[in-house]
C-alpha positions in Angstrom: 97.0 52.6 79.1 95.7 56.1 79.0 97.0 58.6 81.9 94.6 61.3 81.1 90.8 62.1 80.2 91.6 63.2 76.7 93.5 60.1 75.7 90.9 57.9 76.9 88.5 59.7 75.1 90.8 59.1 71.8 90.9 55.6 72.6 87.2 55.5 72.4 86.9 57.4 69.4 89.6 55.7 67.6 87.7 52.2 68.1 84.4 53.6 67.0 86.1 55.1 64.2 88.2 52.1 63.3 84.8 49.9 63.1 83.1 52.5 61.1 86.0 52.8 58.6 86.2 48.7 58.4 82.2 49.0 57.4 82.5 50.9 54.7 85.8 49.8 53.4 84.0 46.4 53.1 80.9 47.6 51.6 82.9 49.7 49.1 84.5 46.4 48.3 81.3 44.1 48.0 79.9 47.1 45.8 82.4 46.7 43.6 82.5 43.0 43.5 79.0 43.0 42.2 79.7 45.0 39.4 82.2 43.4 38.2 80.9 39.8 38.7 77.8 41.3 36.7 79.9 42.5 33.7 82.0 39.1 34.0 78.8 37.5 33.4 77.6 39.4 30.6 74.3 40.4 32.1 74.0 44.1 31.3 70.9 44.9 33.4 72.7 43.9 36.3 75.8 45.6 35.5 74.0 49.1 34.8 71.6 48.5 37.8 75.2 47.5 39.9 76.6 50.7 38.4 73.5 53.3 39.8 73.7 51.8 43.3 77.9 52.3 43.2 77.6 55.7 41.9 75.2 56.8 44.4 76.6 54.9 47.4 80.3 56.6 46.5 78.7 59.6 46.3 76.9 59.8 49.7 80.3 58.4 51.5 81.8 61.5 49.9 79.5 63.7 51.5 80.1 61.6 54.9 83.7 62.2 54.3 84.7 58.6 53.8 85.8 58.9 50.2 87.7 61.9 48.8 85.5 63.3 45.9 88.2 62.6 43.3 88.6 59.2 44.4 84.7 58.5 43.9 84.5 60.0 40.7 88.0 57.8 39.6 86.2 54.7 40.7 82.9 55.3 39.4 84.2 56.5 36.2 86.6 53.6 35.7 83.3 50.9 36.5 81.2 52.7 34.2 84.1 51.9 31.4 83.7 48.2 31.9 79.6 49.0 31.5 80.4 50.8 28.7 82.4 48.1 26.9 80.2 45.7 27.6 77.4 47.3 26.1 79.5 48.0 23.0 80.5 44.3 22.4 77.4 43.3 22.3 
């Protein structure tokens, strides 16, 4: 157990941050999964809509410090490639 006030504060902060990070990590996975499922189903409209949602959310997470800028850009780029392949196949 913590003996100092600063150590107790660190424990509280860690709990808060862990909870917040878990929320965002799950949110990122769910957004990505929704986009991939719409691409697998061949639904162009849903895929484009999901891509816009992913792009908006990922870049807002960059501003909040959840994701790094290059990570968000890379992930959005790869997902956009999936959607573009769907458009070119049809």
